[in-house]
C-alpha positions as semicolon CSV with decimal commas, in nm:
position;residue;x (nm);y (nm);z (nm)
1;X;-1,147;-1,005;1,457
2;X;-1,192;-0,812;1,141
3;X;-1,114;-0,443;1,069
4;X;-1,370;-0,260;0,874
5;X;-1,282;-0,019;0,623
6;X;-1,384;0,280;0,853
7;X;-1,139;0,141;1,128
8;X;-0,860;0,077;0,890
9;X;-0,904;0,440;0,747
10;X;-0,876;0,579;1,084
11;X;-0,572;0,375;1,166
12;X;-0,390;0,504;0,851
13;X;-0,510;0,867;0,922
14;X;-0,365;0,852;1,270
15;X;-0,031;0,684;1,165
16;X;0,014;0,935;0,902
17;X;-0,071;1,246;1,146
18;X;0,182;1,078;1,370
19;X;0,439;1,076;1,115
20;X;0,385;1,419;0,987
21;X;0,397;1,563;1,332
22;X;0,724;1,414;1,437
23;X;0,881;1,410;1,076
24;X;0,823;1,787;1,002
25;X;1,100;2,005;0,884
26;X;1,070;2,326;1,026
27;X;1,230;2,635;0,850
28;X;1,264;2,965;1,045
29;X;1,404;3,302;0,951
30;X;1,635;3,473;1,166
31;X;1,695;3,830;1,212
32;X;1,896;4,024;1,458
33;X;1,912;4,407;1,498
34;X;2,155;4,678;1,646
35;X;2,007;4,905;1,890
36;X;1,997;5,181;1,642
37;X;1,749;4,965;1,425
38;X;1,988;4,857;1,149
39;X;1,997;4,497;1,062
40;X;2,293;4,290;1,219
41;X;2,241;3,972;1,054
42;X;1,981;3,743;0,880
43;X;1,957;3,393;0,767
44;X;1,758;3,063;0,791
45;X;1,761;2,745;1,025
46;X;1,603;2,441;0,927
47;X;1,554;2,194;1,214
48;X;1,810;2,407;1,414
49;X;2,077;2,351;1,133
50;X;2,205;2,671;0,969
51;X;2,115;2,667;0,582
52;X;2,128;2,886;0,291
53;X;2,281;3,226;0,271
54;X;2,364;3,432;0,585
55;X;2,419;3,806;0,568
56;X;2,624;4,002;0,836
57;X;2,607;4,388;0,843
58;X;2,808;4,659;1,047
59;X;2,605;4,914;1,244
60;X;2,567;5,145;0,955
61;X;2,406;4,864;0,761
62;X;2,682;4,783;0,532
63;X;2,744;4,412;0,444
64;X;3,062;4,276;0,627
65;X;3,001;3,914;0,561
66;X;2,820;3,672;0,343
67;X;2,805;3,300;0,423
68;X;2,654;2,989;0,229
69;X;2,558;2,703;0,478
70;X;2,425;2,340;0,381
71;X;2,285;2,135;0,635
72;X;2,461;2,304;0,909
73;X;2,812;2,297;0,764
74;X;2,989;2,610;0,628
75;X;3,027;2,607;0,237
76;X;3,213;2,932;0,185
77;X;3,213;3,283;0,323
78;X;3,312;3,618;0,158
79;X;3,444;3,905;0,382
80;X;3,382;4,259;0,262
81;X;3,597;4,554;0,316
82;X;3,469;4,923;0,404
83;X;3,423;4,985;0,024
84;X;3,164;4,708;0,015
85;X;3,392;4,500;-0,210
86;X;3,476;4,143;-0,151
87;X;3,825;4,115;-0,001
88;X;3,858;3,759;0,129
89;X;3,718;3,403;0,054
90;X;3,702;3,140;0,300
91;X;3,640;2,778;0,171
92;X;3,473;2,511;0,359
93;X;3,800;2,407;0,516
94;X;3,881;2,737;0,667
95;X;4,125;2,830;0,403
96;X;4,146;3,193;0,337
97;X;4,216;3,355;0,003
98;X;4,275;3,734;-0,057
99;X;4,083;3,851;-0,351
100;X;4,215;4,089;-0,602
101;X;4,046;4,396;-0,703
102;X;3,901;4,464;-0,364
103;X;4,057;4,818;-0,355
104;X;4,228;4,727;-0,015
């Protein structure tokens, strides 16, 4: 039984569509808001893993924390004070370092 070129092409197209459907990387943006309408947090998920930069805000809309994620693992985080200046740095191991010049 020989496959014609048409049948072979159909099999290849079916295989590729199957691979694409199940191997897709889906990235979604996440945003949450406080009841007053101000943004609470924003970031991205890729295949349900936290990725990229995440920003966290207080109810007034001021940044309180910034995080960097890679493939679902925290790379680092910066905690901000009420004056919007970085006050603490947290590395991927969870070690907290106080930052100078924060005006704390």
